[in-house]
Biotite code that builds the C-alpha atoms (Angstrom):
import biotite.structure as struc

atoms = struc.array([
    struc.Atom([-2.505, -21.844, -12.305], chain_id="A", res_id=1, res_name="MET", atom_name="CA", element="C"),
    struc.Atom([0.859, -22.936, -13.628], chain_id="A", res_id=2, res_name="ARG", atom_name="CA", element="C"),
    struc.Atom([3.982, -21.884, -11.792], chain_id="A", res_id=3, res_name="GLY", atom_name="CA", element="C"),
    struc.Atom([2.291, -20.518, -8.685], chain_id="A", res_id=4, res_name="THR", atom_name="CA", element="C"),
    struc.Atom([5.264, -21.582, -6.567], chain_id="A", res_id=5, res_name="GLU", atom_name="CA", element="C"),
    struc.Atom([7.967, -20.767, -9.087], chain_id="A", res_id=6, res_name="GLU", atom_name="CA", element="C"),
    struc.Atom([7.111, -17.219, -10.074], chain_id="A", res_id=7, res_name="HIS", atom_name="CA", element="C"),
    struc.Atom([7.057, -16.175, -6.424], chain_id="A", res_id=8, res_name="ARG", atom_name="CA", element="C"),
    struc.Atom([10.703, -16.993, -5.900], chain_id="A", res_id=9, res_name="ARG", atom_name="CA", element="C"),
    struc.Atom([12.891, -13.963, -5.346], chain_id="A", res_id=10, res_name="ILE", atom_name="CA", element="C"),
    struc.Atom([14.999, -14.589, -8.417], chain_id="A", res_id=11, res_name="ASP", atom_name="CA", element="C"),
    struc.Atom([11.938, -14.966, -10.632], chain_id="A", res_id=12, res_name="ALA", atom_name="CA", element="C"),
    struc.Atom([10.363, -11.796, -9.272], chain_id="A", res_id=13, res_name="LEU", atom_name="CA", element="C"),
    struc.Atom([13.528, -9.827, -9.863], chain_id="A", res_id=14, res_name="LEU", atom_name="CA", element="C"),
    struc.Atom([13.595, -10.905, -13.495], chain_id="A", res_id=15, res_name="GLU", atom_name="CA", element="C"),
    struc.Atom([10.671, -8.505, -13.901], chain_id="A", res_id=16, res_name="GLY", atom_name="CA", element="C"),
    struc.Atom([13.099, -5.628, -13.592], chain_id="A", res_id=17, res_name="ALA", atom_name="CA", element="C"),
    struc.Atom([14.356, -6.485, -17.086], chain_id="A", res_id=18, res_name="GLU", atom_name="CA", element="C"),
    struc.Atom([11.399, -4.513, -18.469], chain_id="A", res_id=19, res_name="VAL", atom_name="CA", element="C"),
    struc.Atom([13.338, -1.324, -17.788], chain_id="A", res_id=20, res_name="LEU", atom_name="CA", element="C"),
    struc.Atom([16.492, -2.461, -19.510], chain_id="A", res_id=21, res_name="GLY", atom_name="CA", element="C"),
    struc.Atom([15.410, -1.265, -22.925], chain_id="A", res_id=22, res_name="GLY", atom_name="CA", element="C"),
    struc.Atom([14.037, 2.065, -21.682], chain_id="A", res_id=23, res_name="GLU", atom_name="CA", element="C"),
    struc.Atom([16.844, 3.455, -19.541], chain_id="A", res_id=24, res_name="TYR", atom_name="CA", element="C"),
    struc.Atom([20.427, 3.202, -20.684], chain_id="A", res_id=25, res_name="ASP", atom_name="CA", element="C"),
    struc.Atom([21.785, 3.679, -17.167], chain_id="A", res_id=26, res_name="ASP", atom_name="CA", element="C"),
    struc.Atom([19.541, 1.099, -15.496], chain_id="A", res_id=27, res_name="TYR", atom_name="CA", element="C"),
    struc.Atom([21.264, -2.152, -14.564], chain_id="A", res_id=28, res_name="ASP", atom_name="CA", element="C"),
    struc.Atom([18.656, -4.805, -13.701], chain_id="A", res_id=29, res_name="PRO", atom_name="CA", element="C"),
    struc.Atom([21.363, -7.364, -12.946], chain_id="A", res_id=30, res_name="ALA", atom_name="CA", element="C"),
    struc.Atom([22.820, -5.042, -10.310], chain_id="A", res_id=31, res_name="ALA", atom_name="CA", element="C"),
    struc.Atom([19.347, -4.494, -8.855], chain_id="A", res_id=32, res_name="ALA", atom_name="CA", element="C"),
    struc.Atom([18.773, -8.242, -8.592], chain_id="A", res_id=33, res_name="ARG", atom_name="CA", element="C"),
    struc.Atom([22.157, -8.742, -6.964], chain_id="A", res_id=34, res_name="GLU", atom_name="CA", element="C"),
    struc.Atom([21.627, -5.897, -4.504], chain_id="A", res_id=35, res_name="ARG", atom_name="CA", element="C"),
    struc.Atom([18.227, -7.128, -3.373], chain_id="A", res_id=36, res_name="ILE", atom_name="CA", element="C"),
    struc.Atom([19.451, -10.707, -3.134], chain_id="A", res_id=37, res_name="ALA", atom_name="CA", element="C"),
    struc.Atom([22.193, -9.522, -0.780], chain_id="A", res_id=38, res_name="ARG", atom_name="CA", element="C"),
    struc.Atom([19.499, -8.753, 1.798], chain_id="A", res_id=39, res_name="ALA", atom_name="CA", element="C"),
    struc.Atom([19.120, -12.509, 2.207], chain_id="A", res_id=40, res_name="LEU", atom_name="CA", element="C"),
    struc.Atom([22.827, -13.223, 2.655], chain_id="A", res_id=41, res_name="THR", atom_name="CA", element="C"),
    struc.Atom([25.126, -12.824, 5.610], chain_id="A", res_id=42, res_name="ALA", atom_name="CA", element="C"),
    struc.Atom([25.689, -9.073, 5.236], chain_id="A", res_id=43, res_name="VAL", atom_name="CA", element="C"),
    struc.Atom([25.374, -7.650, 8.782], chain_id="A", res_id=44, res_name="PRO", atom_name="CA", element="C"),
    struc.Atom([22.025, -5.797, 9.066], chain_id="A", res_id=45, res_name="PRO", atom_name="CA", element="C"),
    struc.Atom([23.702, -2.773, 10.656], chain_id="A", res_id=46, res_name="HIS", atom_name="CA", element="C"),
    struc.Atom([26.291, -2.418, 7.904], chain_id="A", res_id=47, res_name="ALA", atom_name="CA", element="C"),
    struc.Atom([26.560, 0.906, 6.105], chain_id="A", res_id=48, res_name="GLN", atom_name="CA", element="C"),
    struc.Atom([27.174, 1.318, 2.374], chain_id="A", res_id=49, res_name="PRO", atom_name="CA", element="C"),
    struc.Atom([30.844, 1.718, 1.424], chain_id="A", res_id=50, res_name="PRO", atom_name="CA", element="C"),
    struc.Atom([32.244, 5.258, 1.454], chain_id="A", res_id=51, res_name="SER", atom_name="CA", element="C"),
    struc.Atom([32.781, 4.973, -2.300], chain_id="A", res_id=52, res_name="HIS", atom_name="CA", element="C"),
    struc.Atom([29.655, 3.125, -3.442], chain_id="A", res_id=53, res_name="PRO", atom_name="CA", element="C"),
    struc.Atom([29.819, 0.757, -6.360], chain_id="A", res_id=54, res_name="ASP", atom_name="CA", element="C"),
    struc.Atom([26.952, 0.289, -8.804], chain_id="A", res_id=55, res_name="THR", atom_name="CA", element="C"),
    struc.Atom([25.115, -1.843, -6.243], chain_id="A", res_id=56, res_name="GLY", atom_name="CA", element="C"),
    struc.Atom([24.513, 1.087, -3.862], chain_id="A", res_id=57, res_name="TRP", atom_name="CA", element="C"),
    struc.Atom([22.531, 4.140, -4.879], chain_id="A", res_id=58, res_name="ARG", atom_name="CA", element="C"),
    struc.Atom([21.646, 5.638, -1.500], chain_id="A", res_id=59, res_name="TYR", atom_name="CA", element="C"),
    struc.Atom([23.652, 7.196, 1.297], chain_id="A", res_id=60, res_name="ARG", atom_name="CA", element="C"),
    struc.Atom([22.295, 5.142, 4.205], chain_id="A", res_id=61, res_name="THR", atom_name="CA", element="C"),
    struc.Atom([21.206, 1.562, 4.693], chain_id="A", res_id=62, res_name="VAL", atom_name="CA", element="C"),
    struc.Atom([17.734, 2.856, 5.668], chain_id="A", res_id=63, res_name="HIS", atom_name="CA", element="C"),
    struc.Atom([17.277, 4.653, 2.343], chain_id="A", res_id=64, res_name="GLU", atom_name="CA", element="C"),
    struc.Atom([18.633, 1.700, 0.399], chain_id="A", res_id=65, res_name="GLN", atom_name="CA", element="C"),
    struc.Atom([16.276, -0.697, 2.166], chain_id="A", res_id=66, res_name="ALA", atom_name="CA", element="C"),
    struc.Atom([13.314, 1.600, 1.451], chain_id="A", res_id=67, res_name="ALA", atom_name="CA", element="C"),
    struc.Atom([14.208, 1.688, -2.229], chain_id="A", res_id=68, res_name="HIS", atom_name="CA", element="C"),
    struc.Atom([14.719, -2.068, -2.441], chain_id="A", res_id=69, res_name="ASP", atom_name="CA", element="C"),
    struc.Atom([11.408, -2.679, -0.674], chain_id="A", res_id=70, res_name="LEU", atom_name="CA", element="C"),
    struc.Atom([9.664, -0.387, -3.161], chain_id="A", res_id=71, res_name="ASP", atom_name="CA", element="C"),
    struc.Atom([11.210, -2.344, -6.017], chain_id="A", res_id=72, res_name="LEU", atom_name="CA", element="C"),
    struc.Atom([10.304, -5.727, -4.548], chain_id="A", res_id=73, res_name="ALA", atom_name="CA", element="C"),
    struc.Atom([6.705, -4.591, -3.949], chain_id="A", res_id=74, res_name="ILE", atom_name="CA", element="C"),
    struc.Atom([6.374, -3.297, -7.498], chain_id="A", res_id=75, res_name="SER", atom_name="CA", element="C"),
    struc.Atom([7.631, -6.614, -8.839], chain_id="A", res_id=76, res_name="LEU", atom_name="CA", element="C"),
    struc.Atom([5.243, -8.614, -6.659], chain_id="A", res_id=77, res_name="VAL", atom_name="CA", element="C"),
    struc.Atom([2.089, -6.746, -7.711], chain_id="A", res_id=78, res_name="VAL", atom_name="CA", element="C"),
    struc.Atom([3.276, -6.800, -11.321], chain_id="A", res_id=79, res_name="GLY", atom_name="CA", element="C"),
    struc.Atom([4.160, -10.485, -11.443], chain_id="A", res_id=80, res_name="SER", atom_name="CA", element="C"),
    struc.Atom([2.268, -13.070, -13.526], chain_id="A", res_id=81, res_name="PRO", atom_name="CA", element="C"),
    struc.Atom([-0.381, -14.856, -11.505], chain_id="A", res_id=82, res_name="GLY", atom_name="CA", element="C"),
    struc.Atom([-0.815, -12.083, -8.925], chain_id="A", res_id=83, res_name="ALA", atom_name="CA", element="C"),
    struc.Atom([-4.514, -11.730, -9.758], chain_id="A", res_id=84, res_name="ALA", atom_name="CA", element="C"),
    struc.Atom([-5.249, -15.409, -9.221], chain_id="A", res_id=85, res_name="GLU", atom_name="CA", element="C"),
    struc.Atom([-3.245, -15.549, -5.994], chain_id="A", res_id=86, res_name="SER", atom_name="CA", element="C"),
    struc.Atom([-5.204, -12.595, -4.624], chain_id="A", res_id=87, res_name="LEU", atom_name="CA", element="C"),
    struc.Atom([-8.490, -14.160, -5.718], chain_id="A", res_id=88, res_name="ALA", atom_name="CA", element="C"),
    struc.Atom([-7.660, -17.305, -3.763], chain_id="A", res_id=89, res_name="ARG", atom_name="CA", element="C"),
    struc.Atom([-7.047, -15.225, -0.643], chain_id="A", res_id=90, res_name="LEU", atom_name="CA", element="C"),
    struc.Atom([-10.636, -13.984, -0.937], chain_id="A", res_id=91, res_name="VAL", atom_name="CA", element="C"),
    struc.Atom([-11.778, -17.625, -0.913], chain_id="A", res_id=92, res_name="ASP", atom_name="CA", element="C"),
    struc.Atom([-12.012, -18.244, 2.845], chain_id="A", res_id=93, res_name="HIS", atom_name="CA", element="C"),
    struc.Atom([-11.883, -22.007, 2.368], chain_id="A", res_id=94, res_name="GLN", atom_name="CA", element="C"),
    struc.Atom([-8.073, -22.025, 2.215], chain_id="A", res_id=95, res_name="ARG", atom_name="CA", element="C"),
    struc.Atom([-5.012, -20.177, 3.442], chain_id="A", res_id=96, res_name="THR", atom_name="CA", element="C"),
    struc.Atom([-3.257, -18.468, 0.547], chain_id="A", res_id=97, res_name="GLU", atom_name="CA", element="C"),
    struc.Atom([0.133, -17.021, 1.565], chain_id="A", res_id=98, res_name="PRO", atom_name="CA", element="C"),
    struc.Atom([0.930, -15.833, -1.949], chain_id="A", res_id=99, res_name="GLU", atom_name="CA", element="C"),
    struc.Atom([-2.357, -13.944, -2.070], chain_id="A", res_id=100, res_name="GLY", atom_name="CA", element="C"),
    struc.Atom([-1.605, -12.414, 1.332], chain_id="A", res_id=101, res_name="ALA", atom_name="CA", element="C"),
    struc.Atom([1.782, -11.320, -0.030], chain_id="A", res_id=102, res_name="LEU", atom_name="CA", element="C"),
    struc.Atom([0.148, -9.551, -2.973], chain_id="A", res_id=103, res_name="VAL", atom_name="CA", element="C"),
    struc.Atom([-2.461, -7.935, -0.728], chain_id="A", res_id=104, res_name="PHE", atom_name="CA", element="C"),
    struc.Atom([0.212, -6.699, 1.703], chain_id="A", res_id=105, res_name="ALA", atom_name="CA", element="C"),
    struc.Atom([2.129, -5.100, -1.147], chain_id="A", res_id=106, res_name="CYS", atom_name="CA", element="C"),
    struc.Atom([-1.004, -3.327, -2.367], chain_id="A", res_id=107, res_name="LEU", atom_name="CA", element="C"),
    struc.Atom([-1.644, -1.968, 1.126], chain_id="A", res_id=108, res_name="LEU", atom_name="CA", element="C"),
    struc.Atom([1.919, -0.707, 1.393], chain_id="A", res_id=109, res_name="HIS", atom_name="CA", element="C"),
    struc.Atom([1.607, 1.080, -1.953], chain_id="A", res_id=110, res_name="LEU", atom_name="CA", element="C"),
    struc.Atom([-1.410, 3.059, -0.732], chain_id="A", res_id=111, res_name="VAL", atom_name="CA", element="C"),
    struc.Atom([0.178, 3.933, 2.616], chain_id="A", res_id=112, res_name="GLY", atom_name="CA", element="C"),
    struc.Atom([-1.283, 1.307, 4.974], chain_id="A", res_id=113, res_name="HIS", atom_name="CA", element="C"),
    struc.Atom([2.152, 0.333, 6.292], chain_id="A", res_id=114, res_name="ARG", atom_name="CA", element="C"),
    struc.Atom([1.073, -1.320, 9.563], chain_id="A", res_id=115, res_name="ASP", atom_name="CA", element="C"),
    struc.Atom([-1.629, -3.340, 7.846], chain_id="A", res_id=116, res_name="ALA", atom_name="CA", element="C"),
    struc.Atom([0.893, -4.384, 5.204], chain_id="A", res_id=117, res_name="ALA", atom_name="CA", element="C"),
    struc.Atom([3.168, -5.690, 7.952], chain_id="A", res_id=118, res_name="GLN", atom_name="CA", element="C"),
    struc.Atom([0.263, -7.718, 9.371], chain_id="A", res_id=119, res_name="PHE", atom_name="CA", element="C"),
    struc.Atom([-0.412, -9.394, 6.018], chain_id="A", res_id=120, res_name="TRP", atom_name="CA", element="C"),
    struc.Atom([3.281, -9.957, 5.279], chain_id="A", res_id=121, res_name="TRP", atom_name="CA", element="C"),
    struc.Atom([3.556, -11.773, 8.609], chain_id="A", res_id=122, res_name="GLN", atom_name="CA", element="C"),
    struc.Atom([0.471, -13.807, 7.728], chain_id="A", res_id=123, res_name="PHE", atom_name="CA", element="C"),
    struc.Atom([2.057, -14.745, 4.391], chain_id="A", res_id=124, res_name="ALA", atom_name="CA", element="C"),
    struc.Atom([5.453, -15.533, 5.908], chain_id="A", res_id=125, res_name="ALA", atom_name="CA", element="C"),
    struc.Atom([3.760, -17.731, 8.501], chain_id="A", res_id=126, res_name="GLY", atom_name="CA", element="C"),
    struc.Atom([2.221, -19.639, 5.600], chain_id="A", res_id=127, res_name="GLY", atom_name="CA", element="C"),
    struc.Atom([5.613, -20.231, 3.999], chain_id="A", res_id=128, res_name="GLY", atom_name="CA", element="C"),
    struc.Atom([6.155, -17.252, 1.686], chain_id="A", res_id=129, res_name="SER", atom_name="CA", element="C"),
    struc.Atom([9.872, -16.526, 1.453], chain_id="A", res_id=130, res_name="ARG", atom_name="CA", element="C"),
    struc.Atom([9.183, -13.316, -0.431], chain_id="A", res_id=131, res_name="THR", atom_name="CA", element="C"),
    struc.Atom([6.977, -12.035, 2.409], chain_id="A", res_id=132, res_name="ALA", atom_name="CA", element="C"),
    struc.Atom([9.773, -12.704, 4.914], chain_id="A", res_id=133, res_name="ALA", atom_name="CA", element="C"),
    struc.Atom([12.151, -10.884, 2.572], chain_id="A", res_id=134, res_name="PHE", atom_name="CA", element="C"),
    struc.Atom([9.799, -7.874, 2.464], chain_id="A", res_id=135, res_name="CYS", atom_name="CA", element="C"),
    struc.Atom([9.618, -7.866, 6.267], chain_id="A", res_id=136, res_name="LEU", atom_name="CA", element="C"),
    struc.Atom([13.408, -7.852, 6.446], chain_id="A", res_id=137, res_name="CYS", atom_name="CA", element="C"),
    struc.Atom([13.548, -4.765, 4.236], chain_id="A", res_id=138, res_name="LEU", atom_name="CA", element="C"),
    struc.Atom([10.600, -3.158, 6.055], chain_id="A", res_id=139, res_name="HIS", atom_name="CA", element="C"),
    struc.Atom([12.347, -3.381, 9.429], chain_id="A", res_id=140, res_name="HIS", atom_name="CA", element="C"),
    struc.Atom([15.707, -2.386, 8.008], chain_id="A", res_id=141, res_name="ARG", atom_name="CA", element="C"),
    struc.Atom([14.062, 0.707, 6.523], chain_id="A", res_id=142, res_name="ARG", atom_name="CA", element="C"),
    struc.Atom([12.871, 1.630, 10.027], chain_id="A", res_id=143, res_name="LEU", atom_name="CA", element="C"),
    struc.Atom([16.252, 0.943, 11.611], chain_id="A", res_id=144, res_name="GLY", atom_name="CA", element="C"),
    struc.Atom([14.860, -2.081, 13.480], chain_id="A", res_id=145, res_name="GLU", atom_name="CA", element="C"),
    struc.Atom([17.881, -4.224, 12.734], chain_id="A", res_id=146, res_name="PHE", atom_name="CA", element="C"),
    struc.Atom([17.190, -7.026, 15.202], chain_id="A", res_id=147, res_name="ARG", atom_name="CA", element="C"),
    struc.Atom([13.781, -7.644, 13.627], chain_id="A", res_id=148, res_name="ASP", atom_name="CA", element="C"),
    struc.Atom([15.282, -7.260, 10.158], chain_id="A", res_id=149, res_name="ALA", atom_name="CA", element="C"),
    struc.Atom([17.898, -9.896, 10.920], chain_id="A", res_id=150, res_name="ASP", atom_name="CA", element="C"),
    struc.Atom([15.218, -12.253, 12.249], chain_id="A", res_id=151, res_name="TYR", atom_name="CA", element="C"),
    struc.Atom([13.229, -12.026, 9.025], chain_id="A", res_id=152, res_name="TRP", atom_name="CA", element="C"),
    struc.Atom([16.383, -12.348, 6.928], chain_id="A", res_id=153, res_name="ARG", atom_name="CA", element="C"),
    struc.Atom([17.061, -15.664, 8.672], chain_id="A", res_id=154, res_name="ARG", atom_name="CA", element="C"),
    struc.Atom([13.432, -16.717, 8.230], chain_id="A", res_id=155, res_name="GLN", atom_name="CA", element="C"),
    struc.Atom([13.616, -15.965, 4.516], chain_id="A", res_id=156, res_name="ALA", atom_name="CA", element="C"),
    struc.Atom([16.758, -18.066, 4.239], chain_id="A", res_id=157, res_name="ALA", atom_name="CA", element="C"),
    struc.Atom([15.107, -20.935, 6.121], chain_id="A", res_id=158, res_name="LEU", atom_name="CA", element="C"),
    struc.Atom([12.019, -20.797, 3.926], chain_id="A", res_id=159, res_name="LEU", atom_name="CA", element="C"),
    struc.Atom([14.230, -20.776, 0.858], chain_id="A", res_id=160, res_name="GLY", atom_name="CA", element="C"),
    struc.Atom([16.142, -23.856, 1.991], chain_id="A", res_id=161, res_name="SER", atom_name="CA", element="C"),
    struc.Atom([12.876, -25.637, 2.797], chain_id="A", res_id=162, res_name="ALA", atom_name="CA", element="C"),
    struc.Atom([11.364, -25.194, -0.676], chain_id="A", res_id=163, res_name="ARG", atom_name="CA", element="C"),
    struc.Atom([12.252, -28.726, -1.681], chain_id="A", res_id=164, res_name="SER", atom_name="CA", element="C"),
    struc.Atom([10.637, -30.247, 1.431], chain_id="A", res_id=165, res_name="ALA", atom_name="CA", element="C"),
    struc.Atom([7.349, -32.081, 1.068], chain_id="A", res_id=166, res_name="ALA", atom_name="CA", element="C"),
    struc.Atom([4.349, -29.776, 1.137], chain_id="A", res_id=167, res_name="ARG", atom_name="CA", element="C"),
    struc.Atom([0.616, -30.215, 0.863], chain_id="A", res_id=168, res_name="ALA", atom_name="CA", element="C"),
    struc.Atom([-0.401, -29.764, -2.768], chain_id="A", res_id=169, res_name="PRO", atom_name="CA", element="C"),
    struc.Atom([-2.055, -26.496, -3.669], chain_id="A", res_id=170, res_name="ARG", atom_name="CA", element="C"),
    struc.Atom([-4.799, -26.018, -6.180], chain_id="A", res_id=171, res_name="SER", atom_name="CA", element="C"),
    struc.Atom([-3.570, -24.830, -9.548], chain_id="A", res_id=172, res_name="THR", atom_name="CA", element="C"),
    struc.Atom([-6.964, -24.423, -11.148], chain_id="A", res_id=173, res_name="ALA", atom_name="CA", element="C"),
    struc.Atom([-7.489, -21.096, -12.843], chain_id="A", res_id=174, res_name="ALA", atom_name="CA", element="C"),
    struc.Atom([-9.965, -18.688, -11.318], chain_id="A", res_id=175, res_name="VAL", atom_name="CA", element="C"),
    struc.Atom([-12.772, -18.127, -13.843], chain_id="A", res_id=176, res_name="PRO", atom_name="CA", element="C"),
    struc.Atom([-12.704, -14.744, -15.528], chain_id="A", res_id=177, res_name="GLY", atom_name="CA", element="C"),
    struc.Atom([-9.217, -13.788, -14.347], chain_id="A", res_id=178, res_name="LEU", atom_name="CA", element="C"),
    struc.Atom([-5.965, -13.448, -16.208], chain_id="A", res_id=179, res_name="ARG", atom_name="CA", element="C"),
    struc.Atom([-2.567, -13.660, -14.604], chain_id="A", res_id=180, res_name="GLY", atom_name="CA", element="C"),
    struc.Atom([-1.749, -9.966, -14.208], chain_id="A", res_id=181, res_name="PHE", atom_name="CA", element="C"),
    struc.Atom([-3.397, -7.962, -11.451], chain_id="A", res_id=182, res_name="LEU", atom_name="CA", element="C"),
    struc.Atom([-2.780, -4.489, -12.886], chain_id="A", res_id=183, res_name="LEU", atom_name="CA", element="C"),
    struc.Atom([-2.841, -3.106, -16.431], chain_id="A", res_id=184, res_name="PRO", atom_name="CA", element="C"),
    struc.Atom([0.493, -3.129, -18.241], chain_id="A", res_id=185, res_name="ASP", atom_name="CA", element="C"),
    struc.Atom([0.869, 0.663, -18.188], chain_id="A", res_id=186, res_name="ALA", atom_name="CA", element="C"),
    struc.Atom([0.496, 0.756, -14.400], chain_id="A", res_id=187, res_name="ILE", atom_name="CA", element="C"),
    struc.Atom([2.946, -2.098, -13.867], chain_id="A", res_id=188, res_name="ARG", atom_name="CA", element="C"),
    struc.Atom([5.550, -0.381, -16.008], chain_id="A", res_id=189, res_name="ARG", atom_name="CA", element="C"),
    struc.Atom([4.953, 2.973, -14.329], chain_id="A", res_id=190, res_name="ASP", atom_name="CA", element="C"),
    struc.Atom([5.569, 1.494, -10.872], chain_id="A", res_id=191, res_name="LEU", atom_name="CA", element="C"),
    struc.Atom([8.965, 0.194, -11.975], chain_id="A", res_id=192, res_name="LEU", atom_name="CA", element="C"),
    struc.Atom([9.725, 3.467, -13.724], chain_id="A", res_id=193, res_name="SER", atom_name="CA", element="C"),
    struc.Atom([9.063, 5.384, -10.504], chain_id="A", res_id=194, res_name="GLN", atom_name="CA", element="C"),
    struc.Atom([11.425, 3.046, -8.644], chain_id="A", res_id=195, res_name="CYS", atom_name="CA", element="C"),
    struc.Atom([14.117, 3.625, -11.226], chain_id="A", res_id=196, res_name="HIS", atom_name="CA", element="C"),
    struc.Atom([13.845, 7.377, -10.766], chain_id="A", res_id=197, res_name="ARG", atom_name="CA", element="C"),
    struc.Atom([14.278, 6.984, -7.003], chain_id="A", res_id=198, res_name="GLY", atom_name="CA", element="C"),
    struc.Atom([10.675, 7.799, -6.123], chain_id="A", res_id=199, res_name="ARG", atom_name="CA", element="C"),
    struc.Atom([8.360, 5.939, -3.797], chain_id="A", res_id=200, res_name="HIS", atom_name="CA", element="C"),
    struc.Atom([5.978, 4.230, -6.240], chain_id="A", res_id=201, res_name="PRO", atom_name="CA", element="C"),
    struc.Atom([2.344, 5.269, -6.147], chain_id="A", res_id=202, res_name="ARG", atom_name="CA", element="C"),
    struc.Atom([-0.686, 3.760, -7.802], chain_id="A", res_id=203, res_name="LEU", atom_name="CA", element="C"),
    struc.Atom([-3.012, 5.967, -9.873], chain_id="A", res_id=204, res_name="PRO", atom_name="CA", element="C"),
    struc.Atom([-5.749, 7.629, -7.771], chain_id="A", res_id=205, res_name="PRO", atom_name="CA", element="C"),
    struc.Atom([-8.470, 5.445, -9.292], chain_id="A", res_id=206, res_name="ALA", atom_name="CA", element="C"),
    struc.Atom([-6.633, 2.293, -8.225], chain_id="A", res_id=207, res_name="VAL", atom_name="CA", element="C"),
    struc.Atom([-5.827, 3.672, -4.771], chain_id="A", res_id=208, res_name="GLU", atom_name="CA", element="C"),
    struc.Atom([-9.530, 4.410, -4.321], chain_id="A", res_id=209, res_name="ALA", atom_name="CA", element="C"),
    struc.Atom([-10.375, 0.754, -4.959], chain_id="A", res_id=210, res_name="VAL", atom_name="CA", element="C"),
    struc.Atom([-8.025, -0.358, -2.172], chain_id="A", res_id=211, res_name="VAL", atom_name="CA", element="C"),
    struc.Atom([-9.079, 2.398, 0.225], chain_id="A", res_id=212, res_name="ASN", atom_name="CA", element="C"),
    struc.Atom([-12.740, 1.386, -0.090], chain_id="A", res_id=213, res_name="ARG", atom_name="CA", element="C"),
    struc.Atom([-12.065, -2.061, 1.363], chain_id="A", res_id=214, res_name="LEU", atom_name="CA", element="C"),
    struc.Atom([-13.898, -3.093, 4.500], chain_id="A", res_id=215, res_name="ARG", atom_name="CA", element="C"),
    struc.Atom([-11.935, -2.822, 7.745], chain_id="A", res_id=216, res_name="VAL", atom_name="CA", element="C"),
    struc.Atom([-12.586, -5.598, 10.250], chain_id="A", res_id=217, res_name="ALA", atom_name="CA", element="C"),
    struc.Atom([-11.988, -4.447, 13.813], chain_id="A", res_id=218, res_name="GLY", atom_name="CA", element="C"),
    struc.Atom([-9.039, -2.590, 15.268], chain_id="A", res_id=219, res_name="ASP", atom_name="CA", element="C"),
    struc.Atom([-5.989, -4.762, 15.928], chain_id="A", res_id=220, res_name="ASP", atom_name="CA", element="C"),
    struc.Atom([-4.108, -3.973, 19.148], chain_id="A", res_id=221, res_name="GLU", atom_name="CA", element="C"),
    struc.Atom([-0.723, -3.965, 17.407], chain_id="A", res_id=222, res_name="ASP", atom_name="CA", element="C"),
    struc.Atom([-1.515, -2.950, 13.835], chain_id="A", res_id=223, res_name="TYR", atom_name="CA", element="C"),
    struc.Atom([-4.621, -0.798, 14.064], chain_id="A", res_id=224, res_name="GLY", atom_name="CA", element="C"),
    struc.Atom([-7.279, -1.076, 11.381], chain_id="A", res_id=225, res_name="GLU", atom_name="CA", element="C"),
    struc.Atom([-6.627, -4.018, 9.064], chain_id="A", res_id=226, res_name="ILE", atom_name="CA", element="C"),
    struc.Atom([-8.320, -3.902, 5.638], chain_id="A", res_id=227, res_name="PRO", atom_name="CA", element="C"),
    struc.Atom([-9.624, -7.243, 4.376], chain_id="A", res_id=228, res_name="ARG", atom_name="CA", element="C"),
    struc.Atom([-9.742, -8.371, 0.742], chain_id="A", res_id=229, res_name="PRO", atom_name="CA", element="C"),
    struc.Atom([-13.215, -8.632, -0.730], chain_id="A", res_id=230, res_name="GLU", atom_name="CA", element="C"),
    struc.Atom([-14.704, -10.661, -3.574], chain_id="A", res_id=231, res_name="PRO", atom_name="CA", element="C"),
    struc.Atom([-14.237, -8.965, -6.912], chain_id="A", res_id=232, res_name="GLY", atom_name="CA", element="C"),
    struc.Atom([-11.141, -7.020, -5.834], chain_id="A", res_id=233, res_name="LEU", atom_name="CA", element="C"),
    struc.Atom([-8.867, -8.422, -8.584], chain_id="A", res_id=234, res_name="PRO", atom_name="CA", element="C"),
    struc.Atom([-11.444, -7.528, -11.240], chain_id="A", res_id=235, res_name="ASP", atom_name="CA", element="C"),
    struc.Atom([-11.776, -3.998, -9.848], chain_id="A", res_id=236, res_name="GLU", atom_name="CA", element="C"),
    struc.Atom([-8.022, -3.485, -9.850], chain_id="A", res_id=237, res_name="LEU", atom_name="CA", element="C"),
    struc.Atom([-7.789, -4.595, -13.455], chain_id="A", res_id=238, res_name="ALA", atom_name="CA", element="C"),
    struc.Atom([-10.397, -2.011, -14.449], chain_id="A", res_id=239, res_name="GLY", atom_name="CA", element="C"),
    struc.Atom([-8.997, 1.426, -13.492], chain_id="A", res_id=240, res_name="PRO", atom_name="CA", element="C"),
    struc.Atom([-6.516, 2.979, -15.883], chain_id="A", res_id=241, res_name="ARG", atom_name="CA", element="C"),
    struc.Atom([-3.932, 5.710, -15.282], chain_id="A", res_id=242, res_name="PRO", atom_name="CA", element="C"),
    struc.Atom([-5.161, 9.207, -16.162], chain_id="A", res_id=243, res_name="HIS", atom_name="CA", element="C"),
])
């Protein structure tokens, strides 16, 4: 698959927000990109939004803002090109696939499996995914766990600075039968639309059912029941349509 590394970068993912630019006159995708990128800079994790917010802040507290920005980042991850193939490689137990773990974590978060999502984000970040570390930063900031949020902010910055370091080559061969997008276009656009309206994005019931049917392997001491991806999952997710 071409661009597996590149399209996972934060800036590339945030370009996906441009899809809303032509639909909502008051939506500023550039401001959204800048606001989310600020989570990776030196802004103190305990800082509160200014008393007179500019266009970068839409929510009253840092917790609410982090929740919104996490929702947006998740929607962009599952809607990004190549998400289907990354997830398919995670199912292949012959290799570690951090980008697939990132996609899977975002799917779990969308259907309400927050602890399991954290488990898979940590798996992905441990494999070198800067975006997963970024999601963990926002996840902990949303919960008011600022020490953990700051740790993952630093990890995301370190992973970003290490992108040019030598790495073992990854397979770029296409997975037979799969296209780049994991979800139908209407669902991808609806997730971003829900974010724009300030809602927590939800998948259609038929898609949620696909994720909720996944096998659960054991009961983790820290994270509880952890769903595992199964063969054919990307194809199943591409099938359901919004009602």
